[in-house]
TORRO-569104 format. One line per 3 residues: their letters; for each residue x, y, z of C-alpha. Coordinates in nm, 2 decimals, always signed. Layout:
residues N
a> X Y Z ~ ...
END
This chain:
residues 115
xxx> +14.96 +13.26 +7.58 ~ +14.67 +13.49 +7.40 ~ +14.35 +13.39 +7.56
xxx> +14.55 +13.34 +7.86 ~ +14.61 +13.68 +7.85 ~ +14.31 +13.83 +7.77
xxx> +14.14 +13.62 +7.99 ~ +14.35 +13.75 +8.25 ~ +14.35 +14.15 +8.11
xxx> +13.95 +14.09 +8.20 ~ +13.92 +13.90 +8.45 ~ +14.14 +14.11 +8.69
xxx> +13.96 +14.38 +8.78 ~ +13.62 +14.15 +8.90 ~ +13.77 +13.94 +9.09
xxx> +14.00 +14.18 +9.25 ~ +13.65 +14.42 +9.29 ~ +13.59 +14.13 +9.50
xxx> +13.84 +13.92 +9.66 ~ +14.11 +14.20 +9.66 ~ +13.93 +14.58 +9.74
xxx> +14.22 +14.73 +9.92 ~ +14.38 +14.67 +9.58 ~ +14.13 +14.80 +9.26
xxx> +14.41 +15.09 +9.21 ~ +14.59 +14.81 +9.06 ~ +14.39 +14.70 +8.87
xxx> +14.54 +14.95 +8.59 ~ +14.86 +14.84 +8.62 ~ +14.78 +14.46 +8.66
xxx> +14.56 +14.52 +8.29 ~ +14.93 +14.67 +8.15 ~ +15.09 +14.34 +8.24
xxx> +14.80 +14.16 +8.18 ~ +14.85 +14.27 +7.75 ~ +15.22 +14.24 +7.80
xxx> +15.27 +13.88 +7.93 ~ +15.07 +13.80 +7.55 ~ +15.52 +13.87 +7.43
xxx> +15.58 +13.58 +7.69 ~ +15.57 +13.36 +7.36 ~ +15.90 +13.42 +7.29
xxx> +16.02 +13.19 +7.52 ~ +15.92 +12.87 +7.35 ~ +16.17 +12.93 +7.05
xxx> +16.45 +13.02 +7.17 ~ +16.55 +12.70 +7.30 ~ +16.76 +12.70 +6.97
xxx> +16.98 +12.97 +7.10 ~ +17.20 +12.69 +7.34 ~ +17.12 +12.44 +7.20
xxx> +17.38 +12.57 +6.90 ~ +17.54 +12.78 +7.18 ~ +17.52 +13.10 +7.00
xxx> +17.40 +13.30 +7.38 ~ +17.60 +13.62 +7.35 ~ +17.33 +13.80 +7.18
xxx> +17.04 +13.71 +7.34 ~ +17.19 +13.79 +7.63 ~ +17.37 +14.14 +7.53
xxx> +16.93 +14.16 +7.45 ~ +16.85 +14.08 +7.85 ~ +17.03 +14.32 +7.90
xxx> +16.92 +14.59 +7.71 ~ +16.60 +14.47 +7.78 ~ +16.65 +14.50 +8.14
xxx> +16.80 +14.86 +8.12 ~ +16.57 +14.96 +7.91 ~ +16.28 +14.87 +8.15
xxx> +16.50 +15.02 +8.40 ~ +16.52 +15.41 +8.26 ~ +16.14 +15.40 +8.11
xxx> +16.09 +15.33 +8.44 ~ +16.26 +15.61 +8.65 ~ +16.18 +15.80 +8.34
xxx> +15.77 +15.71 +8.39 ~ +15.71 +15.75 +8.74 ~ +15.97 +16.08 +8.69
xxx> +15.67 +16.19 +8.48 ~ +15.39 +16.06 +8.73 ~ +15.26 +15.76 +8.58
xxx> +15.28 +15.52 +8.91 ~ +15.26 +15.25 +8.91 ~ +15.12 +15.23 +8.52
xxx> +15.47 +15.39 +8.40 ~ +15.66 +15.14 +8.54 ~ +15.40 +14.86 +8.44
xxx> +15.46 +15.06 +8.03 ~ +15.75 +15.06 +8.09 ~ +15.75 +14.66 +8.14
xxx> +15.58 +14.63 +7.86 ~ +15.73 +14.79 +7.62 ~ +16.09 +14.62 +7.74
xxx> +15.88 +14.30 +7.71 ~ +15.82 +14.44 +7.37 ~ +16.20 +14.41 +7.28
xxx> +16.28 +14.16 +7.44 ~ +16.05 +13.88 +7.19 ~ +16.07 +14.08 +6.90
xxx> +16.49 +14.05 +6.92 ~ +16.42 +13.67 +7.07 ~ +16.19 +13.61 +6.78
xxx> +16.42 +13.73 +6.52 ~ +16.68 +13.63 +6.66 ~ +16.57 +13.25 +6.66
xxx> +16.48 +13.23 +6.34 ~ +16.83 +13.34 +6.17 ~ +16.97 +13.12 +6.41
xxx> +16.72 +12.86 +6.24 ~ +16.81 +12.97 +5.86 ~ +17.21 +12.94 +5.90
xxx> +17.36 +12.59 +5.73 ~ +17.55 +12.54 +6.05 ~ +17.86 +12.22 +6.08
x> +17.91 +12.05 +6.36
END
């Protein structure tokens, strides 16, 4: 995930400038999104959650991250950060969800669950 995210971060500028010059103003936001995609590493470890049927805390984490994304996005846009503010809001919310999901998955793997 990290190599792909870094390749995207460094490649999005030249590719956009060459192929999509009308979208040059979005390069900074795309770079933030590229860095934020590193947080997607949580997808793999969270596969344990539905297996042990402990979904409720994860769903609460998703709702909290979604509310965080909307609130931060609104604040950042109102403060004049524009599309980069929305990208930063997503970066922060995805980072929270990553840390929460990994910690919860780790917690579940330490339990001695009996059928």
